[in-house]
C-alpha positions, 0 to 999 in steps of 0.5 A: 658156323663150321663143324669139322669132325673126322673119323679112321684114324688108328693104328697101323703098320708100317707099309700099311694103309688108312683113309681119313674122313673129315665131314663138314657141316655149317657152310657150302661145301662145294665152295669151302677149301679143304686141307689135312694137317698133321700135327707130331708130338714136339714139333709143328704142325704142318700141311699135309694135302690141300684140296681147292674147291675147283679140285686143285691138289698139293701136297707135302713133299714127303707124302708125295704119291703115298697120300691122296687127298679126294672130295665128295661134294654130295657127301659133304666129305674130304678123305686123305687116303694115305698109302704106305704109311710109314712111322714118321707118319704118326700124328695127330691129323686134323682137317681144316676148312676154309669157305671161300665166301664167308672166310674164316678157318675151321678145324676138326677134333683130330684123330691120332695115326700111329704107324707101328709095328 
């Protein structure tokens, strides 16, 4: 069983920055693919960014150049650095883990990001 705890959400003005963190436990973190998803009110959940065990990344088109996903295996942590935030980035952001060896899909509780003036 993998447990995920997110932090770093909040209220920020347009153009501002936030960094989300997700600490994982219960798996071999270095062998776990990680991702951030978001869901805005009335919309479907969408994949924002993902990072493989080898460090390869991919991003939602609308966040490319603004968001950066990274991982620190020694701290069992994945980050999402969000710059140049826009009101349309407002959503609940959730961390996702997929252990490569044991399989399964695990979710954090989510953290609210609100971009508003």
